[in-house]
Each structure stands twice: as C-alpha cells, then as structure tokens.
C-alpha positions as CSV (number, residue, x, y, z in Angstrom):
1,M,112.2,198.3,121.3
2,V,112.1,197.8,125.1
3,I,108.8,199.6,125.3
4,M,107.3,197.7,122.5
5,M,108.4,194.4,124.0
6,M,106.9,195.4,127.4
7,I,103.6,196.2,125.6
8,F,103.6,192.8,123.8
9,K,104.4,191.0,127.1
10,K,101.6,192.8,128.9
11,R,99.1,192.0,126.1
12,N,100.3,188.4,125.9
13,I,101.4,188.8,122.3
14,P,103.9,186.1,121.4
15,V,107.2,187.3,120.0
16,A,109.8,185.2,118.3
17,S,113.0,186.3,120.0
18,H,115.2,185.0,117.2
19,K,113.4,187.3,114.8
20,T,113.6,190.3,117.1
21,I,116.8,192.2,117.0
22,G,117.8,195.7,117.8
23,P,119.2,198.3,115.5
24,V,121.8,196.7,113.2
25,K,123.4,197.6,109.8
26,C,122.7,194.1,108.3
27,L,119.7,192.0,108.8
28,E,117.5,189.4,107.1
29,Y,114.0,190.7,106.4
30,L,111.4,188.6,104.7
31,G,114.1,186.3,103.3
32,I,116.3,189.1,101.9
33,I,119.5,190.3,103.5
34,L,119.5,194.1,103.7
35,D,122.9,195.7,104.3
36,T,122.7,199.4,104.9
37,E,126.5,199.7,105.3
38,K,127.2,198.3,101.8
39,M,123.9,199.7,100.5
40,E,122.9,196.4,99.0
41,A,120.2,193.7,99.1
42,R,121.1,190.0,98.5
43,L,119.6,186.6,98.8
44,P,121.0,184.3,101.5
45,T,123.3,181.6,100.1
46,N,121.1,178.8,101.2
47,K,118.1,180.3,99.2
48,V,120.3,180.6,96.1
49,E,121.4,177.0,96.5
50,R,117.9,175.8,97.0
51,I,116.6,177.6,93.9
52,C,119.5,176.2,91.8
53,E,118.7,172.7,93.0
54,F,115.0,173.2,92.1
55,I,115.8,174.6,88.7
56,S,118.2,171.6,88.0
57,K,115.5,169.1,89.0
58,I,113.0,170.6,86.6
59,Y,115.6,171.2,83.8
60,R,116.4,167.5,83.7
61,K,112.8,166.6,82.9
62,R,111.0,166.6,79.6
63,K,107.8,167.6,81.3
64,C,106.6,168.6,84.8
65,T,103.3,169.1,86.5
66,K,101.7,172.5,86.6
67,R,102.2,172.4,90.4
68,E,106.0,171.9,90.1
69,L,106.2,174.7,87.5
70,L,104.2,177.1,89.8
71,Q,106.4,176.2,92.7
72,L,109.5,177.0,90.6
73,L,107.8,180.3,89.6
74,G,107.3,181.1,93.2
75,H,111.0,180.7,93.9
76,L,112.0,182.7,90.8
77,N,109.5,185.5,91.5
78,F,110.9,185.8,95.0
79,A,114.5,185.9,93.6
80,S,113.3,188.6,91.2
81,R,112.8,190.9,94.1
82,V,116.6,191.1,94.3
83,I,117.6,190.0,90.8
84,L,115.7,192.6,88.9
85,P,116.7,191.4,85.4
86,G,115.2,188.0,86.3
87,R,111.7,189.3,85.9
88,T,112.2,189.1,82.1
89,F,112.8,185.4,82.4
90,V,109.7,184.4,84.2
91,S,107.0,185.6,81.7
92,Y,107.5,182.6,79.3
93,L,107.2,180.2,82.3
94,V,104.0,182.0,83.5
95,N,102.5,181.6,80.0
96,L,103.6,178.0,79.9
97,S,101.8,177.3,83.2
98,C,98.6,178.7,81.7
99,T,98.5,176.0,79.0
100,V,97.0,173.4,81.3
101,N,94.1,173.8,83.8
102,D,94.7,171.4,86.7
103,L,97.8,171.3,89.0
104,H,98.4,167.6,88.3
105,H,98.4,168.1,84.5
106,Y,101.8,168.0,82.7
107,V,103.4,170.8,80.7
108,Y,106.1,170.0,78.2
109,L,109.3,171.9,78.8
110,S,110.1,173.5,75.4
111,K,113.4,174.8,74.1
112,E,112.3,178.3,75.1
113,C,111.5,177.2,78.6
114,R,114.9,175.4,78.9
115,T,116.6,178.6,77.7
116,D,115.0,180.6,80.4
117,L,115.8,177.9,83.0
118,D,119.4,177.8,81.8
119,F,119.6,181.6,82.2
120,W,118.5,181.4,85.8
121,L,120.8,178.5,86.6
122,R,123.9,180.2,85.0
123,F,123.0,183.6,86.5
124,L,122.5,182.2,90.0
125,S,125.6,180.1,89.8
126,N,127.8,183.0,88.8
127,W,126.0,185.9,90.5
128,N,127.8,187.6,93.4
129,G,124.5,187.8,95.3
130,V,124.4,191.6,95.4
131,N,121.9,194.1,94.2
132,M,122.8,197.7,95.0
133,F,120.1,200.0,96.4
134,Y,119.1,202.3,93.6
135,N,118.9,206.1,93.9
136,K,115.2,206.8,93.7
137,D,115.9,210.3,92.4
138,Y,115.5,210.4,88.6
139,I,118.6,211.6,86.7
140,S,117.7,212.8,83.2
141,S,119.9,212.5,80.2
142,F,120.3,216.3,80.3
143,D,121.8,216.0,83.8
144,M,124.2,213.4,82.6
145,E,124.8,215.0,79.2
146,L,124.1,211.7,77.5
147,F,122.2,211.5,74.2
148,T,122.0,208.5,71.9
149,D,120.3,207.4,68.7
150,S,120.6,204.4,66.3
151,S,119.5,203.1,62.9
152,P,118.7,199.4,62.4
153,T,120.7,199.4,59.2
154,K,123.4,202.0,59.6
155,G,124.7,202.0,63.2
156,F,124.6,204.1,66.4
157,G,125.9,207.2,67.8
158,G,125.7,209.6,70.7
159,Y,127.0,212.5,72.7
160,H,128.4,212.5,76.2
161,I,129.9,215.5,78.0
162,E,131.4,217.3,74.9
163,E,132.4,214.0,73.3
164,W,130.8,212.4,70.2
165,F,130.9,208.7,69.5
166,Y,129.5,206.6,66.7
167,S,130.0,203.2,65.0
168,S,128.4,200.9,62.5
169,W,126.8,197.6,63.5
170,S,129.0,194.6,63.3
171,G,128.3,192.2,60.4
172,N,127.3,189.3,62.6
173,L,124.5,191.2,64.4
174,E,121.1,189.6,64.0
175,L,118.3,192.1,63.6
176,P,114.9,191.1,65.0
177,D,112.2,190.0,62.6
178,E,109.8,192.9,62.6
179,K,106.9,190.7,61.5
180,K,107.0,189.0,64.9
181,Y,106.5,192.3,66.7
C-alpha cells in the first residue's frame, strides 16, 4: 500500500484518503459491507433506510413517472446484489417500466406491482442485513445423500442419509394454473 501511494503521489494521481484503508476484516466496497471475519456481505443501514423510504413514497401513489420507477429499480437492483431472492421481485417492475416510452410518462401501479413493492418493504424492514458468502464448490445431491420427488396431486417424498420421508399435500394448497405456463 505504501509503495502504491508513493507511485500515485509521484504521478500526481489524486487519492481519496477516506476511501483508502489498509488490510482490514470488514470494509465497505462499492456500497456493500464485506466482512471476512463473519463471512457475510450486507447493505449499510442508511442504504436500507433510504430504499425503504423510496419504496414507501412510490407505494403511496396510484401512478408514477417512468423516471421514478427506473430510479426505484436502480435501488432494488443494487440491493439484489446482496439480497439474492430480491431479483425475482424486480422483473414485473422492469416489464412495467417498458409499457411507456418517455421518462415523463406515467405508469399505473397495479396490484401486482404493489405486491412486489410490499415484498421489498416487508423484507427490508425485517431483514437482518446479512447475506452469507456462498461456497462456490458445487455439492451434489449424491454427496448430501438427498433425493426428492413430488406429484402435483398425490404429495411428495424423499430420501436423506438412510431416512425416507413422505407426505401428502395439505388440502388448502393452491396448485398453479397450468394454462398460464
């Protein structure tokens, strides 16, 4: 680090000292806190609060401009770098943003849109802010001794380390309408 700083100084390359830190176990990098001691990535609290405020602002409206929706999508896309399941809940909003051409045009916030926004708001409000680093090595079902299968009408079952399990579906389970897919 010292050598690099000397080179930058010699070449008159400006360096933001508040963004230059030595070896540490926890640092904020590109807006995400990386903690190698806990092996986790998380969003800073102020970012989570800002995203929640923005969602609440949009949620209270019947319609918003395409620009506002795209700004919200930018925040949610950023949050999805840490909140991996969140990626599922941006696709409808992306499609909604494509329904108008100009940034000043309005899009109506449908029930489906509000459902996705509600997911984000509830999740961010109750989320502990942590996403564990994942093991990049693939573990197969053979290695775990885990095998499952199911039937849409009968139930499900499986095998895990010399133990079998099975059950029928509960009576109040709604099956997806196959015609939609």
